[in-house]
Steps between C-alpha positions, in 0.01 A plus 500: 500500500633843403553747783249782538669831436351813661509760221515870583382780272647846496326764708482699177266238346169662585217641296512454125849340513396229747470209257827590321776476752818323592482257792796378704543186708786327679655177375757290685794721409352733238226753454215407268332748268180468300243718328152480647347448153722195435561332839626179340815668371745551787849649480770430758745771595756571769436774755786700344345455154160630614664793681692586182177483295323734743792749492498495120124547478512795738756668272312445173131493592299823491379623838128489572 
């Protein structure tokens, strides 16, 4: 039986963006990422990799 992973959505995923968000979960030694619209596709990443992605997105994404 596969382990049950508690997925967490971003606090920014409210209102009209609620169904279209990134969810994160914890694996044994990695972080797991999935899009809420396609929960069957899961990506594994290191904590350093996710932190690097977030830093990059903060630099290139327009501010709301």
